[in-house]
C-alpha positions as CSV (number, residue, x, y, z in Angstrom):
1,M,-40.5,68.7,13.8
2,Q,-41.7,65.6,13.3
3,K,-40.0,65.2,10.0
4,K,-36.5,66.2,11.5
5,Y,-36.7,63.8,13.8
6,L,-37.6,61.2,11.1
7,V,-34.9,62.4,9.2
8,L,-32.2,61.6,12.0
9,F,-33.9,58.3,13.3
10,A,-33.2,57.2,9.4
11,L,-29.7,58.0,9.3
12,L,-29.3,56.4,12.6
13,L,-30.7,53.4,11.0
14,L,-28.2,53.9,8.1
15,Y,-25.3,54.9,9.8
16,P,-23.9,51.1,10.5
17,I,-24.3,50.0,7.0
18,M,-22.8,53.2,5.7
19,G,-20.0,52.8,8.0
20,S,-19.2,49.0,7.4
21,G,-19.1,50.3,3.3
22,Q,-16.4,52.5,4.2
23,D,-14.3,51.2,7.3
24,I,-11.7,49.2,5.5
25,S,-10.9,51.6,2.6
26,F,-11.3,54.5,5.0
27,Y,-8.8,53.2,7.6
28,K,-6.5,51.9,4.5
29,N,-6.4,55.7,3.3
30,K,-5.7,56.9,6.6
31,A,-2.6,54.6,7.2
32,R,-1.4,55.7,3.7
33,A,-1.6,59.4,5.0
34,A,-0.1,58.9,8.5
35,T,3.2,60.5,9.1
36,S,4.4,59.2,11.9
37,I,4.7,55.2,12.8
38,P,2.1,55.4,16.0
39,E,-0.5,57.0,13.8
40,K,0.1,54.4,11.1
41,L,-0.1,51.2,13.6
42,E,-3.3,52.8,15.0
43,A,-4.8,53.2,11.4
44,I,-3.6,49.6,10.4
45,D,-4.9,48.1,13.9
46,S,-8.4,49.3,12.8
47,V,-7.8,47.5,9.2
48,L,-7.0,44.4,10.8
49,S,-10.2,44.3,13.1
50,K,-12.3,45.0,10.0
51,S,-10.9,42.5,7.7
52,Y,-10.3,39.5,9.9
53,G,-12.4,36.5,9.3
54,V,-13.6,38.5,6.2
55,D,-10.8,39.6,4.0
56,N,-8.0,37.0,4.5
57,D,-5.5,38.7,2.2
58,T,-5.8,42.2,3.6
59,F,-5.7,40.6,7.0
60,V,-2.4,39.1,6.2
61,N,-0.8,42.1,4.2
62,Y,-1.7,44.6,6.6
63,S,-0.3,42.5,9.5
64,N,3.0,42.1,7.9
65,E,3.3,45.6,7.5
66,Y,2.0,46.1,11.4
67,I,4.7,43.4,12.5
68,E,7.6,45.4,10.7
69,L,6.6,48.7,12.0
70,A,6.1,47.4,15.5
71,K,9.7,46.1,15.4
72,E,10.8,49.3,14.1
73,I,10.0,51.4,17.2
74,D,11.2,48.3,19.3
75,S,7.5,47.1,20.4
76,V,8.2,43.7,20.1
77,E,5.0,43.0,22.3
78,L,3.0,44.7,19.8
79,A,4.4,42.5,17.1
80,A,4.0,39.2,19.1
81,K,0.4,39.6,19.6
82,K,-0.2,40.1,15.6
83,A,2.0,37.0,14.8
84,M,0.1,35.3,17.2
85,N,-2.8,36.1,15.0
86,L,-1.6,35.8,11.9
87,Q,-0.7,32.2,12.3
88,T,-4.2,30.7,12.5
89,I,-5.1,32.5,9.1
90,L,-1.9,31.7,7.4
91,S,-2.0,28.1,8.6
92,D,-5.8,27.5,8.6
93,Y,-7.3,29.4,6.0
94,K,-4.6,30.5,3.6
95,N,-2.5,27.0,4.0
96,E,1.1,28.8,4.6
97,P,2.2,27.1,7.8
98,R,6.1,27.6,6.5
99,R,5.2,31.5,6.4
100,A,3.5,31.7,9.7
101,I,6.8,29.9,11.0
102,R,9.0,32.5,9.3
103,I,7.0,35.4,10.6
104,I,7.0,34.1,14.3
105,D,10.8,33.2,14.2
106,G,11.3,37.0,13.0
107,V,9.4,38.1,16.4
108,L,11.2,35.4,18.6
109,A,14.9,36.9,17.3
110,H,13.7,39.9,19.7
111,K,12.4,37.4,22.5
112,Y,14.9,38.6,25.2
113,K,12.7,42.0,24.9
114,L,9.6,40.0,26.1
115,K,8.6,40.1,29.7
116,D,4.9,38.7,29.3
117,S,4.9,35.1,29.4
118,F,1.6,34.7,27.6
119,L,3.5,36.5,24.6
120,L,6.3,34.4,24.7
121,G,4.9,30.8,25.6
122,G,2.1,31.9,22.8
123,L,4.3,32.5,20.2
124,Y,6.0,29.0,20.6
125,L,2.7,27.6,20.9
126,K,1.3,29.3,17.6
127,R,4.7,28.2,15.7
128,G,3.8,24.4,17.0
129,R,0.3,24.6,15.5
130,A,1.9,25.7,12.3
131,N,4.9,23.1,12.6
132,L,1.9,20.5,13.1
133,K,1.3,20.6,9.8
134,L,4.9,19.9,8.6
135,N,7.0,18.1,11.0
136,V,5.3,16.6,14.1
137,K,8.2,16.0,16.2
138,E,9.0,20.0,15.7
139,A,5.7,20.6,16.9
140,I,6.3,18.7,20.0
141,D,9.4,20.7,20.7
142,D,7.6,23.8,20.2
143,Y,4.9,22.8,22.7
144,A,7.4,21.7,25.3
145,T,8.9,25.3,25.2
146,A,5.7,27.0,25.2
147,I,4.8,25.1,28.7
148,E,8.2,26.1,29.9
149,N,7.6,29.7,29.1
150,F,4.2,30.0,30.4
151,S,3.6,31.0,33.7
152,T,0.9,29.8,36.3
153,N,-1.4,32.6,35.5
154,D,-1.6,31.4,32.0
155,S,-3.1,27.8,32.9
156,I,-5.6,27.9,30.1
157,H,-3.1,28.1,27.8
158,I,-0.5,25.0,29.4
159,A,-3.8,23.3,28.9
160,D,-3.6,23.8,25.2
161,A,-0.5,23.0,25.1
162,Y,-0.8,19.6,26.7
163,L,-3.6,19.0,24.5
164,F,-1.9,19.6,21.3
165,S,1.1,17.6,22.6
166,G,-1.3,14.5,23.1
167,Q,-2.5,14.9,19.8
168,A,1.2,15.2,18.2
169,Y,2.5,12.0,20.1
170,S,-0.8,10.1,19.1
171,N,0.1,10.8,15.4
172,I,3.6,9.3,15.6
173,G,2.2,6.4,17.7
174,K,3.7,7.4,21.1
175,F,0.8,6.5,23.1
176,V,2.1,6.5,26.4
177,A,3.2,9.7,26.2
178,A,0.0,11.0,24.7
179,G,-2.2,9.5,27.2
180,E,-0.3,11.3,29.8
181,F,-0.7,14.6,28.1
182,Y,-4.4,14.4,27.5
183,E,-4.6,13.4,31.3
184,K,-3.1,16.8,32.2
185,A,-4.9,18.8,29.5
186,Y,-8.5,17.4,30.9
187,R,-7.8,18.1,34.4
188,F,-6.8,21.6,33.6
189,Y,-9.9,22.1,31.5
190,E,-12.0,20.6,34.4
191,K,-10.4,22.6,37.0
192,R,-11.4,25.7,34.8
193,K,-15.0,24.3,33.9
194,E,-13.9,24.7,30.0
195,Y,-16.5,22.0,29.0
196,E,-15.9,21.8,25.4
197,Y,-12.1,21.6,25.6
198,M,-12.8,18.7,27.9
199,L,-14.3,17.0,25.1
200,H,-11.3,17.7,22.8
201,A,-9.0,16.0,25.2
202,R,-11.2,13.1,25.6
203,Q,-11.7,12.8,21.9
204,G,-8.1,12.5,21.9
205,I,-8.1,9.5,24.5
206,I,-10.8,7.6,22.3
207,T,-8.3,7.9,19.3
208,M,-5.8,6.0,21.3
209,F,-8.1,3.3,22.2
210,S,-8.6,2.8,18.6
211,M,-5.0,3.0,17.6
212,N,-3.8,0.3,20.2
213,G,-6.8,-1.8,18.8
214,F,-9.4,-1.6,21.5
215,Y,-12.2,-0.8,19.0
216,D,-15.1,-2.1,21.2
217,K,-13.9,0.5,24.0
218,A,-13.2,3.2,21.6
219,E,-17.0,2.9,20.1
220,I,-18.7,3.0,23.6
221,E,-16.6,5.8,24.6
222,R,-17.3,7.6,21.1
223,K,-21.1,7.2,21.3
224,K,-21.0,8.7,24.8
225,L,-19.1,11.6,23.5
226,I,-21.5,12.0,20.6
227,E,-24.3,12.3,22.6
228,T,-22.7,15.0,24.9
229,L,-21.7,17.0,21.6
230,K,-25.6,16.6,20.3
231,Q,-26.3,18.4,23.7
232,L,-23.7,21.1,23.1
233,E,-25.0,21.5,19.3
234,N,-21.4,21.0,18.6
235,K,-22.0,19.4,14.8
236,K,-18.4,20.2,13.5
237,Y,-16.9,17.5,16.1
238,I,-19.7,15.5,15.6
239,I,-18.8,14.9,11.9
240,T,-15.1,13.9,13.2
241,E,-16.3,11.5,15.3
242,Y,-18.7,9.9,12.7
243,Y,-15.7,9.8,10.6
244,N,-13.2,8.6,13.0
245,Q,-15.8,5.8,13.9
246,S,-16.0,5.0,10.1
247,I,-12.2,4.4,10.1
248,D,-12.4,1.9,13.1
249,Y,-15.5,-0.1,11.2
250,H,-12.9,-0.1,8.2
251,K,-9.8,-1.5,10.3
252,I,-12.3,-4.4,11.7
253,G,-13.7,-5.3,8.3
254,N,-17.3,-4.2,8.9
255,K,-18.3,-2.7,5.5
256,E,-21.7,-1.8,6.3
257,L,-20.9,0.1,9.1
258,E,-18.0,1.9,7.7
259,I,-20.2,3.3,4.9
260,K,-23.1,4.3,6.9
261,Y,-20.7,6.3,9.3
262,L,-19.4,7.8,6.4
263,L,-22.6,8.9,4.6
264,K,-23.5,10.0,7.9
265,A,-20.3,12.4,8.2
266,D,-21.0,13.4,4.4
267,S,-24.7,14.2,5.1
268,L,-24.2,16.6,8.6
269,L,-21.2,18.3,6.7
270,K,-23.1,19.0,3.7
271,E,-25.9,20.3,6.1
272,T,-23.6,22.6,8.2
273,D,-20.8,23.7,5.9
274,K,-23.0,25.5,3.2
275,N,-19.8,27.8,2.2
276,Q,-17.6,24.8,1.7
277,Q,-15.0,26.0,3.8
278,D,-14.0,23.0,6.0
279,Y,-11.7,21.5,3.5
280,T,-10.1,19.1,6.0
281,N,-13.5,17.0,6.2
282,H,-14.5,17.3,3.0
283,I,-11.3,15.9,1.5
284,N,-11.3,13.3,4.6
285,I,-14.7,12.3,4.0
286,N,-14.3,11.9,0.2
287,A,-11.4,10.3,0.0
288,S,-12.5,7.7,2.3
289,L,-15.8,7.3,0.0
290,A,-13.8,6.8,-2.8
291,E,-11.4,4.2,-1.2
292,Y,-14.4,2.2,-0.3
293,H,-16.0,2.1,-3.5
294,I,-12.6,1.2,-5.0
295,D,-12.2,-1.7,-2.7
296,N,-15.8,-2.8,-3.9
297,N,-14.8,-2.4,-7.4
298,E,-17.7,0.1,-7.8
299,L,-15.4,2.5,-9.9
300,I,-18.0,4.8,-11.5
301,K,-19.1,5.6,-7.9
302,A,-15.5,6.0,-6.9
303,R,-15.0,8.4,-9.8
304,E,-17.6,10.9,-8.5
305,Y,-16.0,11.4,-5.1
306,I,-12.4,11.6,-6.6
307,K,-14.0,14.6,-8.8
308,N,-15.2,16.2,-5.7
309,L,-11.7,16.0,-3.9
310,D,-10.5,18.4,-6.7
311,Q,-12.8,21.0,-5.5
312,W,-10.5,21.4,-2.4
313,A,-7.2,20.6,-3.5
314,D,-5.9,24.4,-4.1
315,K,-6.9,25.0,-0.2
316,A,-5.3,21.8,0.8
317,K,-2.0,22.4,-1.0
318,G,0.1,23.4,2.3
319,D,-1.6,21.1,4.7
320,R,0.1,18.0,4.4
321,V,-1.9,15.9,6.7
322,V,-4.9,16.5,4.6
323,R,-2.8,15.9,1.4
324,I,-2.1,12.6,2.6
325,S,-6.0,11.5,2.0
326,Y,-5.9,13.6,-1.0
327,S,-3.0,12.1,-2.9
328,G,-3.7,8.7,-1.5
329,A,-7.2,8.3,-2.7
330,K,-6.3,9.8,-6.2
331,A,-3.4,7.3,-6.1
332,R,-5.6,4.1,-5.4
333,Y,-8.2,5.5,-7.8
334,Y,-5.6,5.6,-11.2
335,L,-4.3,2.3,-9.9
336,A,-7.8,0.7,-10.3
337,V,-8.1,2.3,-13.6
338,D,-4.9,1.3,-14.8
339,L,-3.7,5.1,-15.1
340,Y,0.0,4.2,-13.8
341,R,1.8,7.3,-14.4
342,Q,-0.6,9.3,-12.6
343,A,-1.2,6.6,-9.7
344,L,2.5,6.7,-9.1
345,E,2.9,10.4,-8.9
346,Y,0.3,10.8,-6.3
347,A,1.5,7.8,-4.3
348,Q,4.9,9.1,-4.2
349,E,3.4,12.6,-2.9
350,T,1.6,10.5,-0.3
351,L,4.8,9.1,1.0
352,Q,6.6,12.4,1.2
353,S,3.7,13.9,3.1
354,S,3.5,11.1,5.5
355,K,7.6,11.1,6.0
356,A,7.3,14.9,6.6
357,V,4.7,14.7,9.4
358,G,5.8,11.3,10.7
359,H,2.4,9.3,10.5
360,E,3.9,5.5,10.7
361,D,0.6,4.1,9.8
362,D,0.4,6.5,6.4
363,I,4.2,5.6,5.9
364,M,3.5,2.0,5.7
365,S,0.3,2.1,3.8
366,S,1.9,4.3,1.2
367,H,5.0,1.9,0.8
368,L,2.6,-0.9,0.3
369,L,0.7,1.1,-2.4
370,L,3.7,2.2,-4.3
371,S,4.5,-1.8,-4.4
372,N,1.5,-2.5,-6.0
373,I,1.8,0.2,-8.7
374,Y,5.6,-0.8,-9.6
375,A,4.6,-4.4,-9.6
376,E,1.7,-3.7,-12.2
377,T,4.3,-1.5,-14.3
378,G,6.8,-4.3,-14.2
379,Q,9.3,-2.6,-12.2
380,F,9.7,-5.2,-9.9
381,K,12.8,-4.2,-8.0
382,K,11.2,-1.1,-6.8
383,S,8.2,-3.2,-6.0
384,L,10.3,-5.1,-3.9
385,E,12.0,-2.1,-2.6
386,N,8.4,-0.6,-1.4
387,K,6.9,-4.3,-0.2
388,N,10.2,-4.5,1.7
389,A,9.6,-1.1,3.7
390,Y,6.2,-1.8,4.2
391,L,7.2,-5.1,5.6
392,N,9.9,-3.9,8.0
393,L,7.6,-0.9,9.3
394,R,4.5,-3.8,9.8
395,D,6.8,-6.1,11.6
396,S,10.4,-4.9,12.6
397,I,11.5,-8.2,14.5
398,Y,10.2,-10.9,12.3
399,N,10.3,-9.6,8.9
400,K,13.5,-7.5,9.0
401,G,15.7,-10.4,8.1
402,T,13.5,-11.8,5.4
403,A,13.5,-8.6,3.7
404,Q,17.2,-8.1,3.8
405,F,17.4,-11.6,2.3
406,L,14.9,-10.9,-0.4
407,A,16.7,-7.6,-1.2
408,Y,19.8,-9.4,-1.6
409,Y,18.9,-12.5,-3.9
410,Q,17.0,-9.3,-5.9
411,T,20.4,-7.6,-6.6
412,L,22.3,-10.7,-7.2
413,Y,19.5,-11.7,-9.6
414,E,19.5,-8.1,-11.4
415,T,23.7,-8.2,-11.5
416,E,23.7,-11.8,-13.3
417,K,21.1,-10.5,-15.7
418,K,23.6,-7.6,-16.8
419,E,26.7,-9.5,-16.7
420,K,24.8,-12.0,-18.9
421,K,24.1,-9.5,-21.2
422,L,27.4,-8.1,-21.0
423,V,28.7,-11.6,-22.3
424,E,26.0,-12.0,-24.8
425,K,27.3,-8.9,-26.6
426,N,30.7,-9.8,-26.0
427,T,30.8,-12.9,-27.7
428,S,31.7,-12.3,-31.1
429,I,35.1,-10.1,-29.9
430,Q,35.7,-13.1,-27.5
431,L,35.6,-15.6,-30.7
432,L,38.5,-13.8,-32.3
433,E,40.7,-13.7,-29.3
434,K,44.0,-15.6,-29.2
435,D,43.7,-19.3,-28.5
436,N,45.9,-18.7,-25.2
437,E,43.4,-16.4,-23.8
438,N,40.4,-18.6,-24.1
439,F,42.5,-21.6,-22.5
440,K,43.3,-19.0,-19.6
441,K,39.7,-18.2,-19.1
442,I,38.4,-21.6,-19.5
443,V,40.9,-22.9,-16.7
444,F,39.9,-19.7,-14.7
445,F,36.2,-20.2,-15.1
446,S,36.4,-24.3,-14.3
447,S,38.5,-23.5,-11.1
448,L,36.1,-21.1,-10.1
449,A,33.1,-23.6,-11.2
450,L,34.9,-26.4,-9.1
451,V,35.7,-24.2,-6.0
452,L,31.8,-22.8,-5.9
453,T,30.4,-26.7,-6.3
454,F,32.5,-27.6,-3.4
455,G,31.6,-24.9,-1.3
456,L,28.0,-25.4,-2.2
457,I,28.4,-28.9,-1.3
458,L,29.8,-27.9,2.1
459,L,27.1,-25.5,2.9
460,Y,24.8,-28.2,1.9
461,R,26.1,-30.8,4.3
462,N,26.1,-27.7,7.1
463,Q,22.4,-27.1,6.6
464,R,21.5,-30.7,6.7
465,Y,23.5,-31.1,10.0
466,L,21.8,-27.8,11.4
467,K,18.9,-28.9,10.3
468,S,19.0,-32.1,11.9
469,N,20.4,-30.7,15.4
470,K,17.3,-28.6,15.4
471,E,15.0,-31.2,15.0
472,L,16.3,-33.3,17.8
473,Q,16.5,-30.1,20.1
474,E,12.9,-29.3,19.2
475,K,11.9,-33.0,19.6
476,F,13.6,-33.0,23.0
477,S,11.8,-29.9,23.8
478,Q,8.3,-31.1,23.1
479,K,8.8,-34.3,25.0
480,L,10.2,-32.5,27.9
481,L,7.2,-30.3,27.7
482,V,4.9,-33.3,27.8
483,S,6.6,-35.1,30.5
484,Q,6.5,-31.6,32.7
485,E,2.6,-31.6,31.7
486,I,2.4,-35.5,33.1
487,E,4.5,-34.9,36.1
488,R,2.3,-31.6,36.9
489,K,-0.7,-33.7,36.6
490,R,0.5,-36.3,38.6
491,I,1.6,-34.1,41.7
492,S,-1.5,-31.8,41.2
493,K,-3.7,-35.3,41.8
494,D,-1.5,-36.2,44.6
495,L,-2.0,-32.9,46.3
496,H,-5.8,-33.0,45.5
497,D,-6.7,-36.5,46.5
498,G,-3.7,-37.0,49.3
499,L,-2.9,-34.3,50.9
500,G,-6.0,-32.2,50.2
501,Q,-8.1,-35.3,51.7
502,R,-5.8,-35.5,54.8
503,L,-6.5,-32.2,55.6
504,L,-10.0,-32.4,55.3
505,L,-9.9,-34.9,58.0
506,I,-7.9,-32.9,60.1
507,K,-10.3,-29.9,59.8
508,N,-13.3,-32.2,60.9
509,K,-11.5,-33.4,64.0
510,I,-10.8,-29.9,64.8
511,V,-14.1,-28.4,64.1
512,S,-15.6,-30.9,66.5
513,G,-12.9,-29.8,69.2
514,G,-14.1,-26.5,68.5
515,D,-10.9,-24.8,67.9
516,S,-11.5,-22.1,65.6
517,D,-8.4,-20.6,65.3
518,T,-6.6,-24.0,64.2
519,K,-9.6,-24.5,62.0
520,K,-9.0,-21.2,60.0
521,M,-5.5,-22.1,59.6
522,V,-6.5,-25.3,58.2
523,D,-8.8,-23.7,55.9
524,D,-6.4,-21.4,54.3
525,A,-4.0,-24.5,54.1
526,I,-6.5,-26.2,52.0
527,D,-7.3,-23.2,49.6
528,E,-3.6,-22.8,48.8
529,V,-3.5,-26.5,48.2
530,R,-6.5,-26.2,45.9
531,T,-4.4,-23.2,44.3
532,I,-1.4,-25.0,43.7
533,S,-3.5,-27.7,42.5
534,R,-5.3,-25.8,39.9
535,D,-1.9,-24.0,38.5
536,L,-0.3,-27.3,38.2
537,H,-3.0,-29.0,36.1
538,P,-6.1,-26.8,34.9
539,F,-8.8,-29.5,35.7
540,Q,-11.3,-26.9,34.1
541,L,-10.3,-28.2,30.9
542,Q,-12.0,-31.3,31.3
543,E,-15.1,-29.8,33.2
544,M,-15.5,-26.7,31.2
545,G,-13.9,-27.0,27.7
546,I,-10.9,-25.1,26.4
547,T,-12.9,-21.9,25.6
548,K,-14.5,-21.6,29.0
549,A,-11.3,-22.6,30.7
550,I,-9.7,-19.6,29.2
551,E,-12.8,-17.3,29.8
552,Y,-12.8,-18.2,33.6
553,T,-8.8,-17.7,33.8
554,L,-9.3,-14.3,32.3
555,T,-12.0,-13.4,34.6
556,Q,-10.0,-14.4,37.4
557,I,-7.0,-12.3,36.8
558,D,-9.5,-9.5,35.9
559,E,-11.3,-9.6,39.4
560,N,-8.1,-10.3,41.2
561,T,-5.2,-8.0,40.0
562,T,-5.1,-4.4,38.8
563,L,-4.8,-5.3,35.3
564,F,-8.1,-4.3,33.1
565,I,-8.7,-7.3,30.6
566,S,-11.2,-7.3,27.6
567,S,-12.1,-10.1,25.3
568,E,-13.2,-11.4,22.0
569,I,-13.1,-15.1,22.1
570,D,-14.5,-17.4,19.4
571,N,-15.4,-21.0,20.6
572,I,-12.9,-23.4,20.1
573,D,-13.9,-26.4,21.6
574,N,-13.4,-29.8,19.7
575,L,-11.0,-28.6,17.5
576,F,-7.6,-29.8,19.2
577,T,-6.7,-33.0,21.0
578,K,-6.8,-32.7,25.1
579,E,-2.9,-32.4,24.9
580,Q,-2.9,-29.7,22.5
581,E,-5.9,-28.1,24.4
582,V,-3.3,-28.2,27.7
583,N,-0.4,-26.4,25.5
584,I,-2.9,-23.5,24.0
585,Y,-4.1,-22.9,27.6
586,R,-0.7,-22.7,28.8
587,I,0.4,-20.3,26.3
588,V,-2.6,-18.0,27.1
589,Q,-1.7,-18.7,30.9
590,E,1.7,-18.1,30.6
591,T,1.7,-14.9,28.3
592,L,-0.7,-13.1,30.9
593,N,1.4,-14.1,33.7
594,N,4.9,-12.4,31.7
595,I,2.4,-9.0,31.3
596,L,1.7,-9.2,35.2
597,K,4.9,-9.8,36.3
598,H,7.1,-7.7,33.9
599,A,4.8,-5.5,31.8
600,K,3.7,-2.6,34.3
601,A,0.5,-2.6,32.2
602,E,-3.1,-1.0,33.0
603,A,-4.7,-3.3,30.3
604,S,-4.7,-6.1,27.9
605,K,-7.0,-7.4,25.5
606,V,-7.0,-11.2,24.3
607,T,-8.7,-12.0,21.2
608,I,-9.4,-15.5,19.8
609,K,-10.6,-15.8,16.3
610,K,-11.8,-19.0,14.6
611,L,-10.6,-18.7,10.9
612,T,-10.6,-21.2,8.0
613,G,-8.1,-23.6,8.5
614,N,-6.5,-21.8,11.4
615,I,-7.2,-20.3,14.9
616,V,-5.4,-16.7,15.5
617,I,-4.6,-15.7,19.3
618,S,-3.8,-12.1,19.8
619,I,-2.9,-10.9,23.0
620,K,-2.2,-7.0,23.6
621,D,-1.0,-5.0,26.6
622,N,-0.2,-1.1,26.8
623,G,2.7,-1.7,29.2
624,V,6.5,-0.7,29.1
625,G,7.5,-3.1,26.1
626,F,10.8,-4.6,25.9
627,D,13.5,-5.6,22.9
628,F,12.6,-9.2,21.7
629,T,16.0,-10.1,20.6
630,E,17.7,-8.8,23.9
631,K,15.0,-10.4,26.0
632,Y,15.2,-14.0,23.9
633,Q,19.2,-14.2,23.8
634,N,19.2,-13.7,28.0
635,V,19.8,-17.0,29.1
636,K,17.7,-16.4,32.7
637,S,14.9,-15.6,30.4
638,L,12.7,-18.5,29.8
639,G,9.1,-17.3,29.4
640,L,9.9,-16.6,25.9
641,K,11.4,-19.8,24.9
642,T,8.7,-21.9,26.7
643,L,6.0,-20.0,24.8
644,L,7.8,-20.3,21.4
645,E,8.7,-24.2,22.3
646,R,4.9,-24.9,23.2
647,T,4.0,-22.9,19.5
648,R,6.0,-25.3,17.7
649,F,4.5,-28.2,19.7
650,L,1.5,-27.2,17.9
651,N,3.2,-26.6,14.6
652,G,1.8,-23.0,15.1
653,Q,3.6,-19.6,14.4
654,M,4.3,-16.9,17.3
655,K,4.7,-13.3,16.5
656,V,6.2,-10.6,19.0
657,K,6.1,-6.9,18.4
658,S,7.1,-4.9,21.0
659,I,8.4,-1.4,21.5
660,K,10.1,0.0,24.9
661,N,7.1,2.5,26.3
662,N,4.9,1.7,23.6
663,G,3.2,-1.8,24.5
664,T,3.7,-5.4,23.0
665,I,1.5,-7.7,21.0
666,I,1.8,-11.3,20.7
667,I,0.1,-13.3,17.9
668,F,-0.3,-17.1,17.9
669,Q,-1.6,-18.9,14.8
670,F,-2.3,-22.5,15.1
671,P,-3.5,-25.0,12.0
672,V,-7.0,-27.0,12.5
673,S,-7.7,-29.8,10.4
């Protein structure tokens, strides 16, 4: 009897093992033997449940069969569920996003039969996830359609769509829209107490801080997020945050911390991804490590990381976002070791992938990389074309005209070279032509030369006149600014020493009379006179110096307005004359006043850097932006013209980069002796 129970107990222990060995093949045979579609669907469903995450090829093939059979019996809901599950495997594991889109489109062709809002919205959401690897703008459209089709009962999926929209908008540089979607996602997740997904939304907002240049703020918020992730034991996202922080350090030129965080990310990835399935992080981290060592001319170390990249190259074939990192690192390495053909091939792939997904930073850096490669191979025209594309993206307002100018003269140069060669080849034939033909040509070219010479003289005289007129205008504007400051200083002194002193005397008499109401009115008047006096002439320049005066002004704006101001200010005392310091102070003051009046911004960052031979002042905001050309040509708009005149007075340069609804950055550069 005991033996019987022992045998039964052993069979019970072995049953799961026996079952797992025969499950998939058993249900495959059952599916093949099925005589009706419902029976076959039931068997395939079992195959799918057993193969998901275990055998991706089986899962994909049987999912396709299931979807087609479901459509045959007009069960679109069943087909939709399987198409949604299939997208994740095809896009994230098989790297076949186009195939996932085709399958989802096949189901959406019958969407009018879908009554379940979760399925209809979910199909668009899943198609957006696949499109994110191919075309960011199409992914954004899919997320918007998903939100339209979800109902109020699908709030968690609406939150997902908001989160993915924020990520997509951030990728193409539309930070205002990205921020709005991240905040919406965060509120939805918070309401449902989905804490891990709340972290995803927070991560997106941190990424936007970085992309807008607020690196200190991004670092603070990222460190908080990393601590939270450690508490949740979510190591995969800690890897991502280490990597993102290293990218920020790279942008600000902190090499020591850049490599430190890259190595931390690499170490944690090796610890957590023993099976090497996370190809995205492997490629991104190894590509960045390779580029770090290339920049430091450590090509032997760089080669090790380049070799590592090839382990995951096949897995990332369909993932254009990851291919940008992969092909970019390969191109830079081959350029460094003078293998220009391979460098060009990978650089062109990088540019194609960047354009396909709409990453403007990557498009810009790809053009610069191609320009360097073409220059090394002597293809100067192509080098110039890519350099111009890079410059246009970097500064569309100030560099567009220069790029067109250079492109024009490069084309003119190439044309003249071809014409010269043609003339040289035909010289022997021309010598045999009739004297009459030679005479006609001589007359024609002589006449043309005279016309061109006369035209050049007129052009030269016109340029001299315009230059002289411009210099006179600049001198007049500078004298006007100086006289304005002198007059402001005089009025300020008169207000302070004259009217201010009289008001103090009146106040003292009122105090002795005990009239508190009148005393308050006089106090208000005194404060107003002092404020006007300070605005007219910044006496704090003499009292505190230019550096402290600017810091004091920033503090006053930060404390007394809704604008959040952060700053990084080097000491620039004693580098300029008193007159120059007043103009620098006015430039900062007037720029911030423009932000307060017109930008509708929530935050601004002021940076003053002391470099060798130059002082660079950068003022950014996240406001509504504007069209510089339109604003500058507006006769009623004096703010930009005044800033430009003050900059010229200091022999400096002013650059403005502003896109409507995407904030503004104004950079001033002044020489110092």
